[in-house]
MIDOSE-1310 file (N, C-alpha, C; in nm, 2 decimals, decimal comma, always signed):
residues 130
mkrr	+2,42/+7,29/+3,66/+2,50/+7,21/+3,58/+2,42/+7,12/+3,49; +2,45/+7,11/+3,36/+2,38/+7,03/+3,27/+2,41/+6,88/+3,28; +2,31/+6,80/+3,26/+2,33/+6,66/+3,26/+2,38/+6,61/+3,12; +2,46/+6,52/+3,12/+2,51/+6,46/+3,00/+2,41/+6,36/+2,94
grkr	+2,42/+6,34/+2,81/+2,34/+6,23/+2,75/+2,21/+6,29/+2,69; +2,13/+6,20/+2,64/+2,01/+6,24/+2,57/+1,91/+6,28/+2,68; +1,82/+6,37/+2,63/+1,70/+6,40/+2,72/+1,60/+6,29/+2,71; +1,53/+6,27/+2,82/+1,43/+6,17/+2,82/+1,30/+6,23/+2,76
pfda	+1,23/+6,15/+2,68/+1,10/+6,20/+2,63/+1,00/+6,24/+2,74; +0,91/+6,32/+2,71/+0,81/+6,37/+2,81/+0,73/+6,25/+2,87; +0,69/+6,15/+2,79/+0,61/+6,04/+2,84/+0,69/+5,95/+2,93; +0,83/+5,95/+2,92/+0,91/+5,88/+3,01/+0,90/+5,94/+3,15
alll	+0,89/+6,07/+3,16/+0,88/+6,13/+3,29/+0,75/+6,10/+3,36; +0,64/+6,09/+3,28/+0,51/+6,05/+3,33/+0,51/+5,91/+3,38; +0,58/+5,82/+3,30/+0,59/+5,68/+3,34/+0,68/+5,67/+3,47; +0,79/+5,74/+3,48/+0,87/+5,74/+3,60/+0,79/+5,78/+3,72
nqvs	+0,70/+5,88/+3,71/+0,62/+5,92/+3,82/+0,53/+5,81/+3,87; +0,46/+5,75/+3,77/+0,37/+5,64/+3,81/+0,44/+5,52/+3,87; +0,56/+5,49/+3,81/+0,64/+5,38/+3,86/+0,68/+5,41/+4,01; +0,72/+5,53/+4,03/+0,76/+5,57/+4,16/+0,65/+5,56/+4,26
evfk	+0,53/+5,60/+4,23/+0,41/+5,59/+4,31/+0,38/+5,45/+4,34; +0,37/+5,37/+4,24/+0,33/+5,23/+4,25/+0,43/+5,15/+4,34; +0,56/+5,16/+4,31/+0,66/+5,09/+4,38/+0,67/+5,13/+4,52; +0,65/+5,26/+4,55/+0,65/+5,31/+4,69/+0,54/+5,26/+4,77
akke	+0,42/+5,25/+4,71/+0,30/+5,20/+4,77/+0,32/+5,05/+4,80; +0,37/+4,97/+4,71/+0,39/+4,83/+4,72/+0,50/+4,80/+4,83; +0,60/+4,89/+4,84/+0,70/+4,88/+4,94/+0,64/+4,89/+5,08; +0,55/+4,99/+5,09/+0,48/+5,01/+5,22/+0,38/+4,89/+5,25
elgi	+0,32/+4,84/+5,15/+0,21/+4,74/+5,17/+0,28/+4,60/+5,19; +0,37/+4,56/+5,11/+0,43/+4,43/+5,12/+0,56/+4,42/+5,19; +0,63/+4,53/+5,20/+0,77/+4,52/+5,25/+0,86/+4,51/+5,13; +0,98/+4,56/+5,15/+1,08/+4,57/+5,04/+1,12/+4,44/+4,98
erar	+1,14/+4,34/+5,06/+1,18/+4,21/+5,01/+1,08/+4,14/+4,93; +0,96/+4,13/+4,98/+0,85/+4,07/+4,90/+0,82/+4,14/+4,77; +0,82/+4,27/+4,78/+0,78/+4,36/+4,66/+0,89/+4,34/+4,55; +1,02/+4,34/+4,59/+1,12/+4,33/+4,49/+1,13/+4,19/+4,43
kdvn	+1,10/+4,09/+4,51/+1,09/+3,95/+4,46/+0,98/+3,93/+4,36; +0,87/+4,00/+4,39/+0,75/+3,99/+4,30/+0,79/+4,04/+4,16; +0,87/+4,14/+4,15/+0,91/+4,19/+4,01/+1,05/+4,15/+3,97; +1,11/+4,07/+4,05/+1,24/+4,01/+4,02/+1,35/+4,11/+3,99
vcra	+1,37/+4,20/+4,09/+1,48/+4,30/+4,08/+1,55/+4,30/+4,21; +1,67/+4,36/+4,21/+1,75/+4,37/+4,33/+1,70/+4,49/+4,41; +1,74/+4,50/+4,53/+1,70/+4,60/+4,62/+1,74/+4,74/+4,57; +1,86/+4,75/+4,52/+1,91/+4,88/+4,47/+1,83/+4,93/+4,35
sfyk	+1,79/+4,84/+4,26/+1,71/+4,88/+4,14/+1,57/+4,92/+4,19; +1,52/+4,85/+4,29/+1,38/+4,89/+4,34/+1,38/+5,03/+4,40; +1,49/+5,06/+4,47/+1,50/+5,20/+4,53/+1,52/+5,30/+4,42; +1,59/+5,27/+4,31/+1,61/+5,36/+4,20/+1,47/+5,39/+4,13
ying	+1,39/+5,28/+4,12/+1,25/+5,30/+4,06/+1,17/+5,39/+4,15; +1,18/+5,37/+4,29/+1,10/+5,45/+4,38/+1,15/+5,60/+4,37; +1,28/+5,62/+4,36/+1,33/+5,76/+4,35/+1,32/+5,82/+4,22; +1,27/+5,75/+4,12/+1,25/+5,80/+3,98/+1,38/+5,82/+3,91
envp	+1,49/+5,74/+3,94/+1,62/+5,76/+3,88/+1,62/+5,67/+3,75; +1,56/+5,56/+3,75/+1,56/+5,47/+3,63/+1,42/+5,43/+3,59; +1,41/+5,40/+3,46/+1,28/+5,34/+3,41/+1,30/+5,19/+3,41; +1,21/+5,12/+3,46/+1,23/+4,97/+3,47/+1,22/+4,91/+3,33
dmdv	+1,28/+4,79/+3,32/+1,27/+4,71/+3,19/+1,13/+4,67/+3,17; +1,10/+4,63/+3,05/+0,96/+4,59/+3,02/+0,92/+4,47/+3,10; +1,02/+4,38/+3,12/+0,99/+4,26/+3,20/+0,94/+4,29/+3,34; +1,00/+4,40/+3,40/+0,97/+4,44/+3,53/+0,83/+4,50/+3,53
lraa	+0,80/+4,58/+3,43/+0,66/+4,64/+3,42/+0,56/+4,54/+3,40; +0,59/+4,43/+3,32/+0,49/+4,32/+3,30/+0,47/+4,25/+3,43; +0,58/+4,22/+3,50/+0,56/+4,15/+3,63/+0,48/+4,23/+3,73; +0,50/+4,36/+3,73/+0,42/+4,44/+3,82/+0,27/+4,44/+3,78
kekw	+0,25/+4,44/+3,65/+0,11/+4,43/+3,60/+0,05/+4,29/+3,64; +0,12/+4,18/+3,62/+0,07/+4,05/+3,65/+0,05/+4,03/+3,80; +0,15/+4,06/+3,88/+0,15/+4,03/+4,02/+0,07/+4,12/+4,10; +0,07/+4,25/+4,07/+0,00/+4,35/+4,15/-0,12/+4,41/+4,08
gtkw	-0,15/+4,37/+3,95/-0,27/+4,42/+3,88/-0,25/+4,57/+3,85; -0,13/+4,62/+3,83/-0,11/+4,76/+3,80/-0,15/+4,79/+3,66; -0,22/+4,89/+3,63/-0,25/+4,93/+3,50/-0,17/+5,06/+3,47; -0,07/+5,04/+3,38/+0,02/+5,15/+3,34/-0,06/+5,24/+3,25
khld	-0,07/+5,37/+3,29/-0,14/+5,47/+3,22/-0,07/+5,51/+3,09; +0,06/+5,51/+3,09/+0,14/+5,57/+2,98/+0,20/+5,46/+2,89; +0,18/+5,33/+2,93/+0,25/+5,23/+2,85/+0,18/+5,09/+2,88; +0,15/+5,02/+2,77/+0,10/+4,88/+2,79/+0,20/+4,78/+2,75
psev	+0,26/+4,71/+2,85/+0,37/+4,61/+2,82/+0,33/+4,50/+2,72; +0,20/+4,47/+2,72/+0,15/+4,36/+2,63/+0,16/+4,41/+2,48; +0,16/+4,54/+2,46/+0,17/+4,58/+2,32/+0,31/+4,58/+2,27; +0,41/+4,59/+2,36/+0,55/+4,60/+2,33/+0,61/+4,46/+2,33
lrpm	+0,58/+4,38/+2,43/+0,65/+4,25/+2,44/+0,58/+4,14/+2,38; +0,65/+4,04/+2,33/+0,60/+3,92/+2,29/+0,56/+3,84/+2,41; +0,46/+3,75/+2,40/+0,42/+3,66/+2,51/+0,54/+3,58/+2,55; +0,54/+3,55/+2,68/+0,65/+3,47/+2,74/+0,64/+3,32/+2,68
kvkt	+0,75/+3,26/+2,66/+0,75/+3,12/+2,61/+0,72/+3,03/+2,73; +0,66/+2,91/+2,69/+0,62/+2,81/+2,79/+0,75/+2,75/+2,83; +0,77/+2,73/+2,96/+0,89/+2,67/+3,02/+0,88/+2,52/+3,06; +0,76/+2,46/+3,03/+0,74/+2,32/+3,07/+0,73/+2,24/+2,94
akql	+0,74/+2,11/+2,95/+0,73/+2,02/+2,84/+0,60/+1,96/+2,82; +0,50/+2,01/+2,89/+0,36/+1,96/+2,89/+0,30/+1,96/+2,75; +0,34/+2,05/+2,66/+0,29/+2,06/+2,53/+0,34/+1,94/+2,44; +0,45/+1,88/+2,48/+0,51/+1,78/+2,40/+0,45/+1,64/+2,43
vfsf	+0,35/+1,63/+2,52/+0,29/+1,51/+2,55/+0,21/+1,45/+2,44; +0,15/+1,53/+2,35/+0,06/+1,48/+2,25/+0,14/+1,43/+2,13; +0,19/+1,31/+2,13/+0,27/+1,26/+2,02/+0,20/+1,24/+1,89; +0,06/+1,23/+1,90/-0,02/+1,21/+1,78/-0,03/+1,34/+1,69
lsai	+0,01/+1,45/+1,75/+0,00/+1,58/+1,67/+0,08/+1,58/+1,55; +0,19/+1,50/+1,54/+0,27/+1,49/+1,42/+0,20/+1,43/+1,31; +0,09/+1,35/+1,33/+0,02/+1,28/+1,23/-0,09/+1,38/+1,17; -0,11/+1,49/+1,23/-0,21/+1,58/+1,17/-0,15/+1,66/+1,06
eedd	-0,23/+1,67/+0,95/-0,19/+1,74/+0,83/-0,26/+1,87/+0,82; -0,22/+1,96/+0,73/-0,28/+2,09/+0,72/-0,43/+2,08/+0,68; -0,47/+1,98/+0,60/-0,60/+1,97/+0,56/-0,70/+1,93/+0,67; -0,64/+1,88/+0,78/-0,72/+1,84/+0,90/-0,76/+1,96/+0,99
ieiv	-0,70/+2,07/+0,96/-0,73/+2,19/+1,05/-0,81/+2,29/+0,97; -0,92/+2,34/+1,04/-1,00/+2,44/+0,97/-1,03/+2,55/+1,07; -1,01/+2,68/+1,03/-1,03/+2,79/+1,11/-1,18/+2,82/+1,10; -1,25/+2,81/+1,21/-1,40/+2,83/+1,21/-1,43/+2,98/+1,23
qvap	-1,36/+3,04/+1,32/-1,40/+3,18/+1,36/-1,28/+3,26/+1,41; -1,26/+3,38/+1,37/-1,16/+3,47/+1,42/-1,23/+3,60/+1,46; -1,23/+3,63/+1,59/-1,30/+3,75/+1,64/-1,22/+3,82/+1,75; -1,22/+3,95/+1,75/-1,16/+4,02/+1,87/-1,25/+4,01/+1,99
egas	-1,18/+3,99/+2,10/-1,25/+3,97/+2,23/-1,18/+4,06/+2,33; -1,21/+4,19/+2,34/-1,15/+4,28/+2,43/-1,04/+4,36/+2,35; -0,97/+4,44/+2,42/-0,86/+4,52/+2,36/-0,74/+4,45/+2,33; -0,70/+4,35/+2,41/-0,58/+4,28/+2,39/-0,59/+4,13/+2,37
vlqv	-0,71/+4,08/+2,33/-0,73/+3,94/+2,31/-0,80/+3,91/+2,18; -0,75/+3,81/+2,11/-0,80/+3,77/+1,98/-0,85/+3,62/+2,00; -0,98/+3,60/+1,98/-1,03/+3,46/+1,99/-1,03/+3,39/+1,86; -0,96/+3,27/+1,85/-0,96/+3,19/+1,73/-1,02/+3,06/+1,76
vlki	-1,12/+3,02/+1,68/-1,18/+2,89/+1,70/-1,14/+2,80/+1,59; -1,08/+2,68/+1,63/-1,03/+2,58/+1,53/-1,11/+2,46/+1,53; -1,12/+2,39/+1,42/-1,18/+2,26/+1,41/-1,07/+2,17/+1,37; -1,03/+2,07/+1,45/-0,92/+1,98/+1,41/-0,97/+1,84/+1,41
rfpt	-0,95/+1,77/+1,30/-0,99/+1,63/+1,28/-0,86/+1,54/+1,31; -0,87/+1,46/+1,42/-0,76/+1,38/+1,46/-0,77/+1,24/+1,38; -0,66/+1,19/+1,34/-0,66/+1,06/+1,27/-0,69/+0,95/+1,37; -0,76/+0,85/+1,33/-0,79/+0,74/+1,42/-0,71/+0,62/+1,38
yk	-0,66/+0,55/+1,48/-0,58/+0,43/+1,45/-0,66/+0,31/+1,50; -0,66/+0,21/+1,42/-0,74/+0,09/+1,46/-0,64/-0,03/+1,48
């Protein structure tokens, strides 16, 4: 019997196989509850990933990469996803930043540092108040 819908691309099958292997190993190592909480999915979804029925969302793949150190052979979530937004207000502590003008900031150096990191060195002159 033919399946309805679009065919999955070949690389999706490769990713499904790796996801299945990784999630199965983590289930055995950590237990189903801890493993599913690590990647923030429900039990049913976790089992679908193990059985190769569904491809996880990018957030799930990123969580597996961060929590378990998984290196996805067929996909790099950092190339597809934007970085997560900061959820704390700690960046708002520096009230003097509003006094800095564009002329006070100088880009000293821009250099690649590894495959997925760009190092930017800034020189910022902060205004002094007397």
